[in-house]
MARLO-592675 format. One record per residue (C-alpha): z, x, y; residue in three letters. Coordinates in steps of 0.25 Angstrom, whole numbers, plus 5000, padded with zeros to 4 digits. Layout:
<lumgus>
ZXYALA/...
</lumgus>
This chain:
<lumgus>
539648974783MET/538348894785LYS/539048764785ILE/540048804795VAL/538948854804LEU/538148724802ALA/539448644805ALA/539648724818ALA/538248704823ALA/538348554821VAL/539648554828ALA/539048624840ALA/537948524841VAL/538848414840LEU/539848474851ALA/538648484861ALA/538048344862PRO/537148394874SER/536448484864ALA/536048354856LEU/535248304869ALA/534348424869GLY/532848384867GLY/533148234868ALA/532148154876THR/532348044886LEU/531147954890THR/531047894904GLY/529947794908THR/529647734921VAL/528647614923GLY/527647564921PRO/528447444927GLY/529747454934TYR/530447514922THR/531147654920ILE/531947694907ALA/532547814900LEU/532647814885THR/532947904874GLN/532347864860ASN/531947724866GLY/533347694871LYS/533847684885LYS/534547814890VAL/535947784895THR/536647914891SER/536348044885VAL/537048174882LYS/536848294892ALA/535748384888GLY/534248414889THR/533248304888TYR/531748284889THR/531448164898PHE/530048104895LYS/529648014906ILE/528547914906GLY/528147874920ASP/527247754919LYS/527147714933SER/526547774946SER/527547704955PHE/528847744947HIS/529547874944ASP/530647914934PHE/531747994941HIS/532848054933LEU/534048104941LYS/535448154937GLY/536348284937PRO/535348394939GLY/534148304936VAL/533048244945ASP/531748224938LYS/530648124941LYS/529248084939THR/528348044951SER/528247904956VAL/526647914957SER/526547984943GLY/526547934929THR/526547994916GLY/527548064907SER/528448174911ARG/529448254903SER/530748324908TRP/531748404902THR/533048374908VAL/534448424906THR/535448314908LEU/536848344912LYS/538048244911ALA/537948134922GLY/537148014926THR/535648014927TYR/534747914933THR/533247884932PHE/532447794941GLN/531147764947CYS/531247814962ASP/530447704969PRO/531147594961HIS/532447654958ARG/533247524962SER/532647454949ILE/532147574940MET/533247664937HIS/534247704925GLY/535347804922SER/535947874910PHE/537147964908LYS/537248104902VAL/538448154896SER/
</lumgus>
């Protein structure tokens, strides 16, 4: 009986990949030069599963911001401010972008959520 219940619990987790995303951390950085990036475990983010993520943002410049936009999401740091920010964001399927608003033509990126 215990084996059947354990197998059913494992099957339920495997059937719901968005549940595996819960608690994951994405790291965004902007500055100090003309750089902007979004990484997870040190690797560039190009796609993630839908779910709730913690975004840890390091804003290292008083003339840049980190602006995250996508389905139901519009979060940003201030252009004149610097420091660390932490956001809890629920990502839904779609395309998300991040950019420095004053320099969006050269400082931007995107990733897909499935």
